[in-house]
N, C-alpha and C positions, 0 to 999 in steps of 0.2 A: 228356257229362252236364251240363256248364256251359251248353252251347248249348240243351239241352232245358229246363233250369231257366229260362233267359232267355225262351224261347218261351212257357212257361207263365205267366211272371211279368210279361211286358212291358206288358200292359194296366194292371195296378196301378201299375207303374213310371211309365208315361206320365201317369196321373192324379195321382200324387204329385208328379211333376216340374212339372206345370202348376200345382198348388196352391202349391207352394213358390215358383215363379216369380212368381205373382201377389202373394204376401206380400212377396217380396224386392223387387219393383218398388215397392210402396208404402213399404217401409221405406227404400229407397235414395232415393226421391223426397223424402221428408220428412226423412231423416237429414241431407242436405246443408243443409236449412233450419235444423235444430237447430244445426249447426255455424256457419252464417252468423250466427244470432242470438247465439251464444256470443261471436263476435268483435265483433259490433256492440254488445254490452253492455259491452265493454271489459274482459272477464275475463282475457284473456291478459296484460294489463299492469296489472292492478289492484293488484298488490303495490307498485308504484311510488307509487301514491296512497294506499296503506294503507286502502282501502275495500272489500276483497274480500268481507267478510261481507255488507255491505249490498247490493252489486251482485249477488253470487251469489244472495242470497235473492230479490231482485227478478226475476232471470232465471228461476229455477225457478218462481216464482209466475206469471209471465207465460206460461211454457210450459204450465203446468197449466191455465190459463184459456183456452188456445188449443184449440178443439175438434178441428181436424184432427190436431194432434200427439198429443193425449191419446187420440184414437180409434185411430190407427194403432199406437201403442205398446201400448195395452191389448189390441187385437185380436191383435197379434203374440204377446204373452205368453200369452193364452188359447189361441191356435192351437198354440203350441209345447207347452202342457200337454196338448192334445188329440191331438197327433200320435202319441206313443207308444201311447196307448190305441187309436187308430184302426189303427195298424200291427198291434198284437196282435190286434185284432178281425177285420180283413179280410185280413191277410196270413198271420199265423202260425197262428191257430186252425184255418182250413180246410186248412192244409198237409198234415197227416197225417190229420185227421178225415175229409176227403173221400175219401182213398184207402181207408180202412176202410169208409166208408159206401157207396161205389160198388163195392167189391170189387176195385179196380184194384191194390191192394197185392200181390195174388198175382202179377200180371204184372210189376209194377215191381221186386219183390224176388226174382224168379226169372230175372233176366238175368245177363249176365257181370259187371255192376257190382255190387260187394258192397253189403250194406245199410249198412255203416259209411260207405262212400264216398257212397252215395245220400243219407243223412241229413246228412253233413258238407257236401256240395255245396249241397243245398237250403237247409238251415238256415243255413249259413255265408253264402251269397249274400244271403238276405233279411236276416240280422242285420247284415251290413256295410252294405247299402243303408239300412236303418233307422237305424243309428248315424250314418252319413254325413248323412242327411237331418236328423236332430235336431241334429247338431253344426253343420251349415251354418246352420240357423235360429237357433240359439243365438249363433253368431258374428255374424250380422246384427243381432240384437237388442242384443247387447253393444256392437257398433260404433255402433248408433243412439243408445244411451243413454250412451255414454262421456262426452260433454260435460256431461250432467246429473250424472253421478257426480262429475266434477271440481268442478262448481258446488256440489253438496251438501257435498263435503269442504271447500271454501273457506268455505261459509256457516257450518259448525259449528253452534253452538247456535241461531243465528238462522234456520237452515233450516226451512222449513215442513214439517210432517209429510207424507210422501208416498212416492214410489217409490224406496226405498233398497234396495240389493242384498241385505241380510240379511232383508228382509221374506219370510215363508214363501212367498208367491205368486211374488214376483219371483225369489227364490233358485233356484227350480226351473226357471226359464226363462233362466238365465244360466250362464256358465262351461261346465264339462264335465259337469255333472250330467245334462242331458237325454240324453247319450249312454248313461249307465248306465240311465236309465229305458227307453230304446228297447230296449236289450239284454234287460232284464228282461221287458218286454212281449212280445217275441218268444218268449222262453223259456216264459213262462206260457201263451201261446197254443198252442205246440206241446205242452206238457205236458198241458193239458186235452184236446187233440185225441187224444193217445196214450191217455189214461186213459178218456175217455168214448166216443171213436170215433163221435161224432155231431157234425155241423158246427154246427148252431144252438145246442145246449146248450153246446158248447165255446166258442162265441163269447160267449154270455151270461156264462158263468163267468169267462172271460178279462177281459171288461170290468169285471165286478163286483169281482173280486179285485184288479185293477190299481188301480182307483179307491180301494178300501179301503186298499191298501198306501200309496198316495200321501197319503191323508188322515191315516191313523194315523202315518205316518212324519213328515210335516211338522209335525203338531201335538203329538206326544208323544215321538218318538224322537230326531229331529235335535238338539233342544236339549240332549240328554244325551250326545252323542258326545264332547264335551269339557266338562269341568266349567265351568259358567258363572261369570262374575265377579259380585261384589257390591260396590256402591258406596253410601256413606252420606253424606247431605248434610243440614246443619241447615236446618230449616224456619223461615221468617220470613214476615211479611205481604208482603214485597216479592218473594218467589220462589215464590209460589203459582200453580198452574195452575187450581185449582178449590177452592172452599170452599162446602159445601152443608150445610144443616140440613133434616132430614126427620123426619116423624112426630111423634106426641105425646110420644115419649120424647126429642125434640130430639137425635136421632142426628146426629153430625157426620161428614162425609166430607171429608177434606183430601187433596189431591193436589199433590205438589210439581212444580215446573216443570222440574227437571233431567232430561235424557235423554242417553244416550250418542250422540254424533254418528254417524249411520249404523248404529248398533247395533240388535240385536234385543232388545227389552225383554220379558222373560219374566214379571216381576212388579214392581209398583210399589206399595209400601205406606208408610204413614206410621205410625211406631211411637213409643211413649213411651220414656223413658230405661231402663225395665225390659225393653224389647223386645216389648211387647204392641202390637197394632194399635190405634190411637187411634180411638175412636168417640164421644167426648164424655162426658156430654151438654153441649150448648152452654150458655153462660152467658146470663142474661137480657139482658145488654147487647148481645149479638149479635142477639137477637130484636127488641130495641127499636130497632135501627138506629144505635146509638152506635158508629161505626166505630173511633175511637181506643181506646175502652175494650175493644172486642172484639179489636183487634190486640194490645193489651197482655196480655189474657187468653191469647191464642194463644201469644204469645212466652213467657209464664210456664210453659208446658207443656214447653218444651225438646224439641220434637218433631224427629224426623229422618225424612228420606225414604230408604227402603231400596229400592234398585233392583237386581234380579237380571237380568243381560243377557249376551248373546253379543256381544262387540265386533266392529266392522266389520273389524278386522285379521285375524280368523279366517275370513274368507270363503273363501279358497282352501284352507285346511286342511280346513274342513268339506266343501268341494266334492270334494277328493280322497278323503277318507274315505267320503263318501256314494257317490261313483261306484265306488270300489273294492268296497264292500259289495254294491252292486247288480250289478256285473259278476261277482263271485264267486257270488252267488245264481243268476245266469243260467247260469254255467258248470256249477254243481251240477245245475240242472234239465236242462241239455242232456245231461250224462253219464247222468242217470237215464233220459231219453227214449231215448238211444242204446242203453242196455242192454235196455230193454223191447222196442225194435224188433228187436234182434239175436236175442232169445229168442222172439220171436213166431212161432208156427207159421203156415204158409200155409193150413192147412185151416180 
C-alpha cells in the first residue's frame, strides 16, 4: 500500500522537492552573507564597547536597504505561507475526490486492504510529507533570520520597525506553526473531497477556506490566545512619534514613541487622566506655530500612551498553542473523513 501511494504521489513529491531546493539554495547563499555582515558590524563583541544598540540598529537598517537580502527573505516568507495552501489544493483535495469522480473507489475499497488502512496510509503519507516540507522551510527561514533577531534584541528601542518575529506575517513563517498549517491544509482538502466528491470544487473550497482561516486567525484570534499586556507611559513633547492637527474642528492625533521591543502592538492610544482617548481640540498656539507654547499646552494635559501588546517573550508559547490547536483540528477532520469513508457504500 505504501509503495502504491508513493507511485501515485511521486510526481507531486518531485515538484515539491525541486521548489524547496530552489528556495533553500537562495536562503543558504544569502544566509551566510547575513552572518558575515553580522560579524563585520562588530555585533559579537559590541558589549565590550557598550554600543550594541547603535551598532545593531545600523546593521538592521543596512540589511533592509540591501535589495538581495530583503528580496530573498520576503520571498521565502511568502513562499512558506503559500506552501500549505498549495499542498491542500493540489495534494489533499484530489486525494479522495478523484476516486469518487472517476469511480475507482469501488475498486480501491474492495481489495484485501481495509478502508481504514487505505485512508491511513494515503492521508498519513501526504500529511507527513507536507509537515516535513513546511518544517524544513521554516527551519531554513529561522536560521537565515537568526542574526537579525539577535540584532533587533540588542537594538531594543532604537531598532527600526521591521521584520520582528511577532509580526503576524512573520510569525506564521517561523518556528513550528507552519507544521500545524500544513496538517490543517491536508485535512481540509481531504474533508472537502469526501463531502463534495468533485475535484475542482473541492480544490476551490480548500483554498478559500484555508486562506480564510489564516486571515481570521492571524488578525482576530491569535492575539487572544493569551491575555495581552498593557503598558502606560507619560506623554511629553520629547517622546512623541507623531503630533497632527486635522479638520476645522482642530482634531489632534497624538502618538507616543514607546513600543515593546520585538513585541506585537495590538493598540496604541493616547488617553487623558480620565482614561478617554485624547482628540483635542488643539490650542491656537499650536496652529500659529508657537512651538514652546504648544509644547507647554500638551504637557499640561498630562496625557499617557496606553499600549496593548503581546511581548516577544511569548513567541514560543503562542507557537505551541497555535500549532497544537491546528493539529487537533486536523486530527478531528481526519477522524470525520475516516468514518465517512468506512460507512460509504460501494454502489
